[in-house]
LOVEX-951842 format. One line per 10 residues: their letters; for each residue x, y, z of C-alpha. Coordinates in Angstrom, 2 decimals, always signed. Each point is the difference from the previous one (the first is absolute). Layout:
BEGIN
A	X,Y,Z ~ ...
//
This chain:
BEGIN
MATVEQALAR	-71.50,+52.91,+41.75 ~ +3.45,-0.53,+0.84 ~ +1.48,-1.16,+3.10 ~ +1.80,+1.64,+2.64 ~ +3.10,-2.24,-1.20 ~ -0.51,+0.50,-3.69 ~ -0.68,+3.77,+0.35 ~ +3.39,+0.31,+2.51 ~ +2.10,-2.07,-2.94 ~ -1.33,+2.28,-2.56
LQRSAFRAKF	+1.12,+2.86,+2.33 ~ +3.16,-1.31,+0.15 ~ +0.98,-0.01,-3.52 ~ -0.98,+3.43,-0.58 ~ +3.02,+2.04,-0.52 ~ -2.07,+3.54,+1.57 ~ -0.32,-1.68,+3.31 ~ +3.24,-1.21,+0.38 ~ +1.65,+3.02,+0.42 ~ -1.49,+0.23,+3.03
HLSEQDRQYI	+1.69,-1.75,+3.44 ~ -0.48,+0.49,+3.57 ~ +2.31,+1.68,+1.78 ~ +1.85,-1.07,+3.42 ~ -2.09,+2.03,+2.01 ~ -3.39,-1.09,-1.57 ~ +1.06,-3.71,-0.01 ~ +0.61,+0.63,+3.86 ~ -3.47,+1.31,+0.75 ~ -1.92,-2.63,-1.58
ADKGMETIQR	+2.08,-2.44,+2.02 ~ -1.30,+2.24,+3.06 ~ -2.91,+0.46,-0.91 ~ -1.25,-3.55,-1.64 ~ -1.53,+0.15,-3.38 ~ -3.18,-0.52,+1.00 ~ +0.21,+3.13,+2.08 ~ +1.20,+1.49,-3.19 ~ -3.10,-1.30,-2.23 ~ -2.14,+1.14,+2.39
HAADFVRTRL	+1.29,+3.35,+0.03 ~ -0.02,+0.14,-3.70 ~ -3.74,-1.51,-0.20 ~ -1.12,+2.92,+2.65 ~ +2.20,+2.38,-2.36 ~ -2.11,-0.85,-2.88 ~ -3.23,+0.06,+1.73 ~ +0.48,+3.59,+1.84 ~ +1.90,+1.77,-2.81 ~ -0.07,-1.18,-3.06
ARQAAADARA	-3.36,-1.69,-0.35 ~ -1.47,+3.32,+1.02 ~ +1.85,+1.57,-2.34 ~ -1.04,-2.29,-3.15 ~ -3.75,+0.73,+1.50 ~ +0.80,+3.52,-0.35 ~ +1.20,-0.41,-3.31 ~ -2.82,-2.12,-1.30 ~ -2.41,+2.39,+1.15 ~ +1.61,+2.55,-2.04
SGVYRPARLR	-0.11,-2.16,-2.96 ~ -3.33,-1.81,+0.60 ~ +1.20,-3.27,-0.25 ~ +0.94,-2.43,+3.29 ~ +2.86,-2.76,-0.67 ~ +0.37,-1.49,+3.71 ~ +1.34,-3.37,-1.46 ~ +3.17,+1.86,-1.32 ~ +1.57,+0.27,+3.87 ~ -0.93,-4.10,+0.24
LLLPWMPA	+1.31,-0.96,-3.05 ~ +3.41,+2.33,+1.14 ~ -0.38,-1.86,+3.11 ~ -1.31,-2.97,+0.25 ~ +0.85,-0.84,+3.49 ~ -2.05,+3.13,+1.61 ~ -3.13,-1.42,+1.56 ~ -2.89,+1.65,-1.90
//
């Protein structure tokens, strides 16, 4: 598995992702709240909303793949 640094370097070379930029308002929000708070909110969002939807989708398809969320957000606690 790639390290976080390797994954970020690969993402930096992506033409698709290079199109997205934070607005000044977004940068100010991050500066005010702090990156730790932003990451905690993101983990909570994934845990409460996306994971619930993934579980519902898995029940509908008969296949459950919890590892997919860990691949997308490796910093998220198990």
